[in-house]
Steps between C-alpha positions, in 0.01 A plus 500: 500500500805299401519270199478175697183616677344576162594158363344330804181704459483426128551128566217503754264688267581263215423208731163650593407543133658178375191291566330667202727301269635233735172340611365455144839357397498248787136419422585432135791276598297316762198445278725337241661272757198397705126477449292691752209739526566865426451624857745247642763571235471876556545456875801276443651751259444790741640309799815387323554845353475659845776270624717543191472880487549547874796263510674658200447859616609422857825344378571799274425743783718318753789489252470875449489566874800276569697661220489842666615525860285712733232544233221465758690661789319783677680778681572410859624201693354166387351284773723238656432131439320473833271792420434361154370181660296696756342741249436223250296328771327819614446602139279198439262615772520861384404397147215283628379781728502760219313261274246418771433867583457587133267203463284611792475853360396358165232270638358714780521852360520457124284189467760317291536123533840408636538213252681595181399360162860550394622272779223248434588474130869446584410228752285336232796501261714325760257208507600442136869589533624450859848631413339841447463512880879531528493798264224672698631419848875543450610642164233770492592650840872499419438676170243745635711604798798572278283695254261687730714544810857471374454695176189721521492571874880518518515754219224713653646472851825655382300809395205525740405410857386155605126570502488638145733229368318224684152609392592555135679166468220323689234651272693390192529156660123494547419623150727247327296213645203622293256427783369848571222378727764382747763766432488613865626160616783492248596858584501434874728199458724692262541776756584244770764342277645845427529566874687173552742586222559856616539400864746214445663613173485132400282390208501143634273606789194602293571207268463255791183673623353503148583134437338409832180689415471348154581150621238526773235623253584230244502226764177602673309578181612178337442264792273678750277731295176405681650531848657835409167639382340394829774679697450816293125497564554456874752785516262727309217418743729572796606832351135603442416413863803693629409806293141486632621482860734794452222698336270426793755619754578820306 
């Protein structure tokens, strides 16, 4: 792995761990500026730190990528502009489909609720710090695609076949979210993003798909949480009925 890849990985890891010191620091500053209850001040500190850390790390990462030509170039012919547009559009549906299939497996065969506490806590933070939504919906996908697809998958793909590289990078992508109950969903999406990158040789394609997924989740969870839960319950009931009908026929 080249030196720039290592620097990008280190920057990302530092960002992930920075909240240990950053959130208390922002809390201390905020509590001395404004009076508020502890819970509110902690949520404000966490929300602003998410934005600050994501923004800073994304800028550093983009500067490193732009400094080195062809850093994220995979072997083969990159997709033309027309195909980039096409696969960016198709990639959104591919990512949604992989997430939906993983969600159905979790709920129907593993008995795991599709709703993630990790996602719920992030949505709660955004009610205190709306600008954190930009970090989650836009900055996060840009950074994660460069790290997990451009760096980790790209490095593995130069040594191994697509399936091994895609699965390993997708598993790491799932683990880093620290939501092991829903790791199947993260892994499925990570594999879909790896496919988009390998197929088009353009990192912008999985970035667009990832931004679209995160923006949709943020928007629906923030504004239509009750309606979304009703849709999930209906889809689960339909899937149970379909499985019963198939079982009766077989």
